[in-house]
C-alpha positions in Angstrom: -6.1 19.5 -10.7 -6.0 16.2 -8.8 -9.6 15.1 -9.4 -9.5 14.3 -13.1 -9.5 10.7 -14.5 -6.1 9.8 -16.0 -6.0 8.0 -19.4 -3.3 5.3 -19.8 -2.5 3.0 -22.7 -3.6 -0.5 -21.9 -0.5 -2.7 -22.0 0.4 -5.9 -20.1 3.7 -4.8 -18.6 3.7 -1.0 -18.5 1.6 2.1 -18.0 1.9 4.9 -20.5 0.4 8.4 -20.6 0.6 10.3 -23.9 0.4 14.1 -23.9 0.0 16.6 -21.1 -3.3 16.5 -19.3 -3.3 19.1 -16.5 -6.6 17.8 -15.1 -5.1 14.4 -14.2 -1.6 15.7 -13.4 -1.7 14.7 -9.7 -3.0 11.2 -10.5 -0.1 10.7 -13.0 2.4 11.9 -10.3 1.0 9.1 -8.0 0.8 6.3 -10.6 4.3 7.1 -11.9 5.8 7.2 -8.4 8.9 5.1 -7.8 9.9 3.7 -4.3 11.7 0.9 -2.6 10.1 1.0 0.9 12.8 3.5 2.1 12.8 6.2 -0.6 9.7 7.4 -2.4 9.7 9.8 -5.3 6.5 11.0 -6.9 6.3 11.0 -10.7 6.8 14.8 -11.1 8.6 16.2 -14.0 12.4 16.8 -13.8 11.8 20.4 -14.7 9.8 20.8 -11.5 6.7 22.3 -13.1 3.8 21.9 -13.7 3.3 20.1 -10.4 0.6 19.2 -7.9 2.5 17.5 -5.1 6.3 17.5 -5.6 6.8 14.8 -2.9 10.1 13.0 -2.0 9.6 10.9 1.1 11.7 8.7 3.4 9.9 6.0 5.3 9.5 6.8 9.0 10.6 10.4 8.5 8.0 12.9 9.9 7.4 16.1 11.7 5.2 16.3 14.9 2.3 18.7 15.2 -0.1 19.3 18.1 -3.5 17.7 18.0 -6.0 20.3 19.4 -9.3 19.3 20.9 -12.3 21.5 21.6 -12.9 19.2 24.6 -10.0 17.1 25.8 -10.4 13.7 27.3 -8.3 11.2 29.2 -6.1 9.1 27.0 -6.5 11.4 23.9 -3.3 11.6 21.8 -1.6 14.9 22.1 0.8 14.8 19.1 0.1 14.2 15.5 2.7 13.0 13.0 3.0 14.1 9.3 5.2 12.7 6.6 7.7 15.4 5.4 8.5 16.2 1.8 12.3 15.9 2.2 15.0 17.3 0.0 14.0 17.0 -3.7 16.7 15.6 -5.9 14.5 14.9 -8.9 14.9 18.4 -10.3 16.9 18.9 -13.5 15.9 22.2 -15.2 16.6 22.8 -18.8 17.1 26.2 -20.6 17.0 26.0 -24.4 18.8 29.2 -25.4 17.2 31.6 -23.1 13.8 29.7 -22.8 13.2 27.4 -19.9 11.6 24.1 -20.9 8.1 24.3 -19.6 5.5 21.9 -20.9 2.8 24.5 -20.7 4.6 26.9 -23.1 6.2 26.7 -26.5 5.0 23.8 -28.7 4.7 20.4 -27.2 5.2 18.2 -30.3 5.3 14.8 -28.5 5.3 13.9 -24.9 4.9 10.5 -23.2 5.9 8.8 -20.0 6.0 5.1 -19.3 6.2 3.1 -16.0 8.0 -0.1 -17.0 6.9 -2.9 -14.6 9.6 -5.3 -15.7 12.6 -2.9 -15.7 11.3 -1.0 -12.7 11.9 2.5 -14.2 10.0 5.6 -15.3 10.8 6.6 -18.8 10.0 9.9 -20.4 10.3 11.3 -24.0 9.5 14.9 -24.8 9.8 16.7 -28.2 9.5 20.4 -27.6 9.9 23.6 -29.6 10.8 26.8 -27.8 9.1 30.1 -28.5 12.1 31.2 -30.4 11.8 28.1 -32.7 14.6 25.9 -31.4 13.6 22.2 -31.1 14.9 19.6 -28.7 14.2 16.0 -27.7 14.5 15.3 -24.0 14.6 11.7 -22.7 14.9 10.6 -19.2 14.9 7.3 -17.2 14.4 7.4 -13.5 14.9 4.6 -11.0 14.7 4.1 -7.2 16.9 1.1 -6.6 15.2 -2.0 -5.2 18.7 -3.5 -4.5 20.4 -0.5 -3.0 18.2 0.9 -0.3 19.5 4.5 -0.2 20.0 5.1 -3.9 18.0 6.7 -6.7 19.3 7.8 -10.1 18.2 9.7 -13.3 19.6 9.5 -16.8 18.7 12.7 -18.6 19.6 13.5 -22.2 19.0 16.5 -24.5 19.3 16.3 -28.3 19.1 19.1 -30.8 16.6 18.1 -33.5 16.4 21.2 -35.6 18.8 22.3 -38.4 19.2 25.9 -37.2 22.9 25.5 -36.2 24.5 25.3 -32.8 22.2 25.3 -29.8 23.3 26.6 -26.4 21.6 25.0 -23.5 22.0 25.0 -19.7 21.1 22.2 -17.2 20.5 23.0 -13.5 20.5 19.9 -11.4 19.2 20.7 -7.9 18.9 19.4 -4.3 16.1 21.5 -3.0 14.9 21.5 0.6 11.7 23.1 2.1 10.0 22.9 -1.3 6.6 24.6 -1.2 3.8 22.0 -1.0 0.1 22.8 -1.2 -2.6 20.4 -0.2 -5.5 21.0 -2.7 -7.9 18.2 -1.8 -9.5 20.1 1.1 -12.6 17.9 0.8 -10.6 14.8 1.7 -11.2 14.1 5.4 -7.8 12.6 5.7 -5.8 15.0 3.6 -2.3 15.7 4.7 -1.7 18.8 6.9 0.5 21.4 5.2 3.7 22.3 7.1 5.7 25.4 6.6 9.4 24.9 6.1 9.8 21.9 8.5 13.6 21.4 7.8 16.3 23.4 9.5 19.7 23.4 7.8 22.6 21.9 9.7 25.2 21.2 7.0 25.7 22.1 3.3 28.9 21.0 1.4 29.9 20.5 -2.2 32.6 20.5 -4.7 32.9 19.8 -8.5 29.7 17.8 -9.4 29.0 16.6 -5.9 26.9 18.1 -3.0 25.3 17.1 0.3 22.6 18.8 2.4 21.8 17.8 6.0 18.7 19.1 7.7 16.8 18.4 11.0 13.1 18.7 11.7 12.2 21.3 14.2 9.9 19.3 16.5 10.6 15.6 15.9 14.4 16.2 15.8 15.0 13.8 13.0 18.0 14.3 10.7 17.9 13.8 6.9 20.8 13.8 4.5 20.6 14.1 0.8 23.5 13.9 -1.6 24.0 14.1 -5.4 26.8 13.4 -7.9 26.9 13.5 -11.7 28.4 12.0 -14.7 28.2 13.9 -18.0 28.9 13.2 -21.7 29.2 16.5 -23.6 29.5 16.6 -27.4 31.2 20.0 -27.6 32.4 22.8 -25.4 30.8 23.3 -22.0 31.2 25.0 -18.6 30.3 23.8 -15.1 29.8 25.3 -11.7 28.4 24.3 -8.4 26.7 26.5 -5.8 25.7 25.3 -2.3 23.5 27.1 0.2 21.5 25.8 3.2 18.4 24.8 1.3 19.7 24.5 -2.3 22.6 22.8 -4.0 22.8 23.4 -7.7 25.1 21.9 -10.3 24.9 23.9 -13.5 26.2 22.8 -16.8 26.2 25.1 -19.9 26.9 23.4 -23.2 26.9 23.9 -27.0 25.0 21.3 -29.0 25.7 21.1 -32.7 22.7 20.0 -34.8 21.9 16.3 -34.3 24.2 16.0 -31.2 23.2 14.9 -27.7 24.2 15.7 -24.2 23.8 13.0 -21.5 23.8 13.4 -17.8 23.5 10.8 -15.1 22.4 12.1 -11.7 23.1 9.8 -8.7 21.1 10.5 -5.5 21.5 9.1 -2.0 19.2 9.6 1.0 19.4 8.6 4.7 17.8 9.7 8.0 18.4 9.1 11.7 17.1 10.1 15.1 20.5 9.5 16.7 23.4 10.0 14.3 25.2 13.4 13.9 25.2 15.6 10.9 28.7 14.6 10.0 27.8 10.9 10.3 24.8 11.5 8.0 26.9 13.3 5.5 29.4 10.4 5.5 26.6 7.9 5.1 25.2 9.4 1.9 28.6 10.1 0.5 29.6 6.5 0.9 26.4 5.4 -0.8 26.9 7.8 -3.6 30.5 6.6 -4.1 29.4 2.9 -4.4 26.5 3.7 -6.7 28.7 5.8 -9.0 31.3 3.1 -9.1 28.7 0.6 -10.1 27.5 2.9 -12.8 24.1 3.5 -14.5 24.0 0.4 -16.6 24.7 -1.9 -13.6 21.9 -0.1 -11.6 19.5 -0.8 -14.4 20.7 -4.4 -14.7 20.3 -5.0 -10.9 16.7 -3.6 -11.1 15.7 -5.9 -13.9 17.3 -9.0 -12.4 15.5 -8.5 -9.1 12.1 -8.0 -10.9 12.6 -10.9 -13.2 13.0 -13.1 -10.1 10.0 -11.5 -8.4 7.7 -11.9 -11.4 8.8 -15.5 -11.9 7.5 -16.3 -8.4 4.6 -14.0 -8.2 3.0 -13.1 -11.6 -0.7 -13.1 -12.2 -1.8 -13.8 -15.8 -5.3 -13.0 -16.9 -6.9 -13.8 -20.2 -10.1 -12.1 -21.1 -9.7 -8.7 -19.5 -6.7 -6.7 -20.7 -7.5 -3.7 -18.6 -7.5 -5.8 -15.4 -4.3 -7.6 -16.4 -2.5 -4.3 -16.5 -4.2 -3.1 -13.3 -3.3 -6.2 -11.3 0.4 -6.0 -12.3 0.5 -2.3 -11.5 -1.0 -2.9 -8.1 1.5 -5.7 -7.4 4.4 -3.5 -8.5 3.4 -0.7 -6.2 2.8 -3.1 -3.3 6.3 -4.4 -3.8 7.7 -0.9 -4.0 5.9 0.0 -0.7 7.4 -2.7 1.4 10.5 -4.4 -0.2 13.2 -2.3 1.5 11.2 -0.8 4.3 13.4 -2.7 6.7 11.8 -2.3 10.1 9.7 0.7 9.1 6.0 0.7 8.6 4.2 0.4 5.2 2.0 3.5 5.0 -1.5 3.4 3.6 -0.3 5.4 0.6 3.1 3.7 0.5 5.6 6.4 -0.4 3.5 7.8 -3.3 2.0 10.8 -1.7 1.1 12.7 1.5 -2.4 11.4 1.9 -3.4 10.2 5.4 -0.4 12.2 6.6 1.8 9.3 5.7 0.3 7.1 8.4 0.1 3.3 8.6 -3.2 1.6 9.6 -4.6 -1.9 9.8 -4.5 -1.9 6.0 -0.9 -3.1 6.1 -1.5 -6.4 8.0 -4.9 -7.1 6.5 -4.4 -6.3 2.8 -0.8 -5.7 2.0 1.0 -8.3 4.1 -1.1 -11.3 2.7 0.1 -10.4 -0.8 3.7 -10.0 0.3 3.6 -13.2 2.4 3.2 -15.3 -0.7 5.2 -13.1 -3.1 8.0 -11.4 -1.1 8.0 -12.8 2.4 11.2 -11.1 3.6 9.3 -7.8 3.4 6.6 -9.2 5.7 9.3 -10.2 8.2 10.6 -6.6 8.2 7.2 -5.1 8.6 6.4 -7.4 11.6 9.7 -6.6 13.1 8.7 -3.0 13.0 5.5 -3.9 14.9 7.7 -5.7 17.4 10.0 -2.7 17.7 7.0 -0.5 18.9 5.8 -3.1 21.4 6.9 -1.0 24.4 4.8 1.9 23.2 1.9 -0.4 22.6 2.2 -1.8 26.1 2.3 1.7 27.6 -0.8 2.6 25.5 -2.6 -0.4 26.9 -1.6 0.6 30.4 -3.0 4.2 29.9 -6.2 2.7 28.7 -6.4 0.3 31.7 -5.7 -3.0 30.0 -3.0 -5.7 30.0 -0.8 -6.6 27.1 -0.3 -4.2 24.2 -2.7 -1.8 22.4 -1.3 -1.0 19.0 -2.0 2.4 17.5 -4.8 2.8 15.0 -2.8 5.3 12.9 0.9 6.2 13.4 4.3 6.6 11.8 6.7 6.0 14.7 4.5 4.0 17.1 2.5 6.5 19.1 -1.2 6.7 18.7 -2.1 9.8 16.5 -5.8 9.3 15.8 -7.6 12.4 17.0 -11.1 10.7 16.7 -11.3 7.9 19.2 -14.6 6.2 18.1 -12.9 5.2 14.8 -9.4 5.2 16.3 -8.7 4.0 19.8 -11.9 1.9 19.8 -10.8 0.0 16.7 -8.9 -2.6 18.8 -9.2 -5.1 16.0 -5.9 -3.9 14.7 -4.3 -6.0 17.4 -5.9 -9.2 16.0 -5.0 -8.1 12.5 -1.4 -8.0 13.5 -1.6 -11.4 15.2 -3.2 -12.8 12.0 -0.3 -11.5 9.9 2.2 -13.0 12.4 0.5 -16.4 12.2 0.2 -16.4 8.4 3.8 -15.5 7.9 5.0 -18.1 10.4 3.2 -20.9 8.7 4.0 -19.8 5.2 7.7 -19.5 5.8 8.4 -21.9 8.7 10.6 -19.1 10.1 11.3 -20.7 13.5 13.7 -17.9 14.6 11.1 -15.2 14.0 8.5 -17.3 15.7 10.6 -17.8 18.8 12.2 -14.4 19.1 9.5 -12.0 17.9 6.2 -13.6 16.7 5.3 -15.4 19.9 5.8 -12.2 21.9 3.5 -10.3 19.5 0.9 -13.1 19.8 1.1 -13.1 23.6 0.9 -9.4 24.2 -2.1 -9.0 21.8 -3.8 -12.0 23.4 -3.3 -10.4 26.8 -5.2 -7.3 25.6 -8.2 -9.4 24.5 -8.2 -11.3 27.8 -8.4 -8.0 29.8 -10.6 -6.1 27.3 -13.3 -8.8 27.2 -15.2 -10.5 30.0 -17.3 -13.6 30.7 -21.0 -12.8 31.2 -23.5 -14.7 33.3 -24.2 -17.1 30.5 -20.4 -17.8 30.2 -20.1 -16.0 26.8 -16.9 -14.1 26.4 -17.9 -10.6 25.3 -15.9 -7.8 23.8 -17.9 -4.6 24.3 -17.5 -1.0 23.3 -15.3 -1.5 20.3 -15.3 -0.4 16.6 -15.0 -3.0 13.8 -13.8 -2.4 10.2 -17.1 -0.6 9.4 -16.5 3.0 10.5 -20.2 3.8 10.0 -21.0 1.7 13.1 -18.8 2.7 16.0 -18.4 1.7 19.7 -20.5 -1.4 19.6 -20.7 -4.7 21.6 -19.5 -8.0 20.1 -18.5 -6.9 16.6 -18.3 -10.3 14.9 -15.2 -9.5 12.9 -13.4 -8.3 16.0 -14.5 -11.2 18.2 -13.6 -13.9 15.6 -10.2 -12.4 14.9 -9.6 -12.1 18.6 -10.6 -15.7 18.9 -7.9 -16.7 16.4 -5.4 -14.4 18.2 -6.0 -16.2 21.5 -5.7 -19.6 19.9 -2.5 -18.7 18.0 -1.0 -17.4 21.3 -1.8 -20.7 23.0 -0.2 -22.6 20.2 2.9 -20.3 20.1 3.7 -20.7 23.8 3.3 -24.4 23.4 5.9 -24.4 20.5 8.3 -22.0 22.4 8.3 -22.9 26.1 11.5 -20.9 26.8 9.8 -17.8 25.3 6.8 -18.4 27.4 9.0 -18.4 30.5 10.7 -15.2 29.4 7.3 -13.6 29.0 6.0 -15.0 32.3 3.1 -16.8 30.7 1.6 -19.1 33.3 -0.8 -22.1 32.9 -3.7 -20.1 34.3 -3.2 -17.4 31.7 -3.1 -20.0 28.9 -6.2 -21.7 30.3 -8.1 -18.3 30.3 -7.1 -17.7 26.7 -8.4 -21.1 25.7 -11.6 -20.7 27.6 -12.2 -17.2 26.2 -11.7 -18.4 22.6 -14.1 -21.3 23.1 -16.8 -19.1 24.6 -16.4 -16.1 22.2 -19.8 -14.4 21.6 -20.9 -14.4 17.9 -24.3 -12.7 17.6 -26.8 -14.4 15.3 -30.4 -13.3 14.3 -32.4 -16.5 14.2 -35.4 -14.9 12.6 -33.4 -13.4 9.7 -31.0 -16.3 9.5 -28.0 -14.0 9.4 -25.1 -13.1 11.7 -25.4 -9.6 13.3 -22.4 -7.4 12.4 -22.5 -6.4 16.1 -24.9 -7.0 18.9 -28.3 -5.7 17.9 -27.2 -4.3 14.5 -30.1 -6.0 12.6 -32.6 -4.2 14.9 -31.4 -0.8 14.0 -33.5 1.4 11.7 -32.8 0.9 8.0 -31.0 3.7 6.2 -33.2 5.7 3.7 -31.3 4.7 0.6 -34.2 5.8 -1.7 -34.0 9.3 -0.2 -30.2 9.6 -0.6 -29.0 11.3 -3.7 -25.9 10.2 -5.6 -24.1 13.4 -4.8 -24.6 12.7 -1.0 -21.9 10.0 -1.0 -19.7 9.6 0.8 -22.2 9.8 3.7 -19.6 11.0 6.2 -19.3 14.3 4.4 -23.0 14.9 4.1 -24.7 13.4 7.2 -23.9 13.6 10.9 -22.1 10.6 12.4 -24.7 10.3 15.1 -27.4 9.6 12.4 -25.1 7.2 10.5 -24.1 5.2 13.6 -27.6 4.2 14.6 -28.7 3.0 11.1 -28.2 -0.2 9.1 -25.7 1.3 6.7 -22.1 0.2 6.2 -19.1 2.2 4.9 -17.2 -1.0 4.0 -17.2 -4.7 4.3 -17.2 -5.7 8.0 -19.0 -8.9 8.7 -18.2 -9.8 5.1 -14.5 -9.3 6.0 -15.0 -11.9 8.7 -16.5 -14.3 6.1 -13.2 -14.0 4.3 -10.5 -14.0 7.0 -12.4 -16.2 9.4 -14.2 -18.3 6.8 -13.5 -21.4 8.8 -16.0 -20.1 11.4 -19.0 -20.2 9.0 -20.8 -22.7 6.9 -21.3 -22.1 3.1 -25.0 -21.6 3.7 -24.3 -18.9 6.4 -21.9 -17.2 4.0 -24.5 -17.0 1.2 -27.1 -15.6 3.5 -24.8 -13.2 5.3 -23.3 -11.8 2.1 -26.7 -11.2 0.6 -27.9 -9.3 3.7 -24.9 -7.0 4.0 -24.5 -6.5 0.3 -27.8 -4.6 0.4 -26.5 -2.2 3.1 -22.9 -1.5 2.1 -22.3 1.7 0.2 -18.5 1.3 -0.3 -17.5 4.8 0.8 -14.1 3.2 1.5 -11.6 2.0 -1.0 -11.0 -1.0 1.2 -14.4 -2.6 0.5 -14.5 -3.7 -3.1 -11.7 -6.3 -2.9 -13.2 -8.1 0.1 -16.7 -8.0 -1.4 -15.2 -9.5 -4.6 -13.6 -12.4 -2.8 -16.7 -13.4 -0.9 -18.9 -12.8 -3.9 -16.8 -15.4 -5.8 -17.0 -17.9 -3.0 -20.8 -17.5 -2.7 -21.5 -18.0 -6.4 -21.8 -14.4 -7.6 -18.9 -14.7 -10.1 -20.0 -11.8 -12.4 -20.4 -9.5 -9.4 -17.0 -10.6 -8.1 -15.5 -9.6 -11.5 -17.2 -6.2 -11.3 -15.8 -5.6 -7.8 -12.4 -6.7 -9.0 -12.4 -3.9 -11.4 -13.4 -1.4 -8.7 -10.5 -2.5 -6.5 -7.7 -2.9 -9.1 -8.6 0.3 -11.0 -9.1 2.5 -8.0 -6.1 4.7 -8.8 -5.6 4.1 -12.6 -9.1 5.5 -13.0 -9.1 7.8 -9.9 -12.4 6.3 -8.8 -12.4 8.0 -5.4 -11.3 11.4 -6.8 -8.2 11.6 -4.4 -5.5 9.5 -6.1 -3.6 12.7 -6.7 -2.4 12.6 -3.1 -1.1 9.0 -3.2 -2.2 5.6 -4.3 -4.5 3.4 -2.2 -2.0 0.6 -1.6 -4.5 -1.7 0.1 -6.9 -1.5 -2.8 -4.1 -2.1 -5.2 -3.2 -5.2 -3.1 -6.8 -6.2 -3.6 -6.2 -6.9 -7.3 -4.0 -9.8 -6.3 -6.4 -10.7 -3.4 -9.3 -11.1 -5.8 -7.3 -13.0 -8.4 -5.8 -15.5 -6.0 -8.3 -15.5 -3.1 -11.5 -14.9 -5.2 -11.2 -16.7 -8.5 -8.4 -18.9 -7.3 -10.3 -19.6 -4.1 -7.1 -19.7 -2.1 -7.5 -19.9 1.7 -4.9 -20.5 4.4 -7.1 -21.2 7.5 -5.1 -23.0 10.2 -2.0 -23.2 8.0 -3.8 -25.5 5.5 -3.5 -24.3 1.9 -6.7 -24.8 0.0 -8.1 -23.7 -3.4 -11.6 -23.6 -4.8 -11.2 -22.0 -8.2 -14.0 -20.8 -10.4 -13.9 -18.1 -13.2 -16.4 -15.5 -14.2 -17.8 -15.7 -17.8 -15.4 -13.2 -19.4 -12.2 -14.7 -18.0 -11.0 -17.6 -20.1 -7.8 -18.4 -18.2 -6.1 -17.4 -14.9 -2.6 -18.3 -13.9 -0.8 -17.2 -10.7 2.3 -18.2 -8.8 3.0 -18.0 -5.1 5.7 -19.1 -2.7 4.9 -21.3 0.3 7.2 -23.1 2.7 10.2 -22.8 0.5 8.4 -23.9 -2.7 6.9 -22.0 -5.6 3.4 -23.2 -6.7 1.9 -22.4 -10.1 -1.9 -22.6 -10.4 -3.7 -22.4 -13.8 -7.4 -22.1 -13.9 -9.7 -22.5 -17.0 -13.5 -22.6 -16.9 -13.6 -26.3 -16.2 -10.1 -27.4 -15.1 -7.4 -26.4 -12.6 -3.7 -27.4 -12.9 -1.4 -27.3 -9.9 2.4 -27.6 -10.4 5.5 -26.9 -8.3 7.9 -24.5 -10.2 10.6 -25.4 -7.7 10.8 -27.3 -4.4 12.0 -30.8 -3.7 9.1 -32.0 -1.4 5.6 -32.3 -2.7 3.1 -29.7 -1.4 -0.2 -30.8 0.2 -3.1 -28.7 -0.8 -6.9 -29.1 -1.0 -8.9 -28.6 -4.2 -12.6 -28.0 -3.6 -12.2 -30.1 -0.4 -10.1 -32.9 -2.0 -6.7 -33.5 -0.6 -3.9 -33.4 -3.3 -0.2 -33.7 -3.3 1.5 -31.4 -5.9 4.9 -32.0 -7.3 6.8 -30.6 -10.3 5.0 -32.9 -12.8 1.7 -31.3 -11.7 -1.8 -32.4 -11.3 -4.9 -31.6 -13.3 -8.3 -31.6 -11.7 -11.9 -30.8 -12.8 -13.7 -27.8 -11.3 -17.2 -28.5 -10.0 -20.1 -26.5 -11.5 -20.8 -23.1 -10.1 -23.2 -22.6 -7.2 -26.9 -21.8 -8.0 -27.7 -18.8 -5.9 -30.3 -16.0 -6.0 -29.0 -12.6 -7.2 -28.1 -10.0 -4.6 -28.8 -6.3 -4.5 -26.7 -3.2 -3.7 -28.0 0.1 -2.3 -29.0 2.6 -5.1 -25.9 4.3 -6.5 -23.6 1.7 -4.9 -23.5 -1.1 -7.4 -20.1 -1.6 -9.1 -19.7 -1.0 -12.8 -20.2 -4.1 -14.9 -17.1 -5.4 -16.7 -19.1 -7.7 -18.9 -22.2 -5.8 -19.9 -24.4 -7.6 -22.5 -24.4 -5.9 -25.9 -28.1 -5.2 -25.7 -27.5 -2.8 -22.7 
């Protein structure tokens, strides 16, 4: 049920699904998910069924499970962590006469749902006729508040639309814990592990229209509280009752609806969790949140949501002319990225956000490398919070480094709370580049915001401890190269290698940023006991960093000796044998020239200052022919570098692959949550690809060029307290400050420019003349601009 492709109406500011398509039900649940970084609610129906994954999630709330190994080894993680489907407050069941509203039965006359990107709500309209012939129109509007971290709410109305006289209905509004969840994507190598009744009841109370349930997980010992309250508008006579038990609180309303009349219910929900507070304290917390939300009222919650999003889009919108489908997809992606991190507040941003249970709810390097760059220039406070979470787990990262025999901190490859939970060390523990990815995010945020307090109190410590890891992990060889051996880069089809170029160059930046940070913050350096000898070693290691290059081929090696590996037999690989990791042994994949995803090409993007344009052109062509894109993380980066190296149409094609990953369920697993990093890639390609934005060394530069089909691109971004608008047409680029008193220095195709509110208009140089590049068979992206003769 989760593998089908969903079909959405193409609209600039919304996503609408018409009718009921059971084959794409899981995808719809993910796309229609609402979240604020703390609470996540999948877009399931209020009636509870039909459903694929019912999911309601709280960021950082998980259950532990053992990680078994056939053969244990030193330093292997012993405990896994899995996001928990917490108490479900979305449920509002409706009985029409004696017939339950079920979209699979009776007559579904009209049904549509719309995710509104400007109002930040999920709207639903259903016209339904029961088996007994009674007809009703049900409308609902659901929100997860972006301004009130612990609050969600649903407006639900029922209208009698037939002329058969009075209609008797019953509404059952639930809080339901330990909801049955089935993981159906058994072919997904990272599908979430099912857990049986993870929540133990501790408290259940209620009166009138109000109820609270408090539970605790059995192993991780985390407490969760969920509360509900209601407002009702009843056109005629009605009765009400409330029942509360350990795992279910139900408010039931029975009412008589005269023909043409409407019943309206507003359900307020509050959620919270803690590892320390008592059940009584948790109860009091959600009751207080409910009281303030109910006092504010439904209309104010809607207004607050709209006002926040109006401000966000004014500072962050991307406008695209020439591809309506991508216009919608990029905004959908930006909306879900914002939802994933806006109110996370010192909790991680998971790879699926809070839209599903995929990847067990874990966070990876995706956050710092894909998601935080978008938020740095569109919602920087969310980046600060995400990096403060990284800082909060520093002690665990230090202990992990100590276990592995290194100095500094070794951040976990996958985690929820901070412990390493990857059970496969070649693609987990060995992927030390996550340390440099975190350092890169710290440095970018610091420059983009000029947040001196963060830099002094948190950022410098993160840079120092990650630099210490590289200093002890690498070594100087006899030729005075600084080598980092035995690591895994972004490409998980090439594991445990020496001198992965991406890792080495990102570590080089990490070391240099640490040197600069202790220079800016000498008191912090003293507190961290950073001595002159240590700083000198960091500088020397950075300067001597080994970057393998094959002179005969004229390309950089992804890792030491990679270009000497045997070529993969692409001609002998059938289309149904992708992804390779599900059809071939890792041993065979690891020793061949085949890439799961952009690796050295990722270095061309994030460390583009370390390559000449000629090197980028040659490297991109070489690795393009060997990258199969078995990872959703690849297309966006390939698009950005394709645009920079002159392959504008190919960049447009990859843009579609990245931005439409979930709207079109391109990887067949969107039913278990959205690919937040790939969705972030929609912005990345617009701004970094066709806008040519780079931020190397804190210098903001642009080199815009458009592909043939795009006639105009406009985007906005915030930088150092100013909002910059960039408008690109095929031959001109206009830069203007939307707000900000001081002019902003940028570079346009290498030319230094000062931008003020009156703007500056500049010509765009002609595109590069480069030879076409090739992809492996069955790995080329779908064209977005296919000639009519095809």
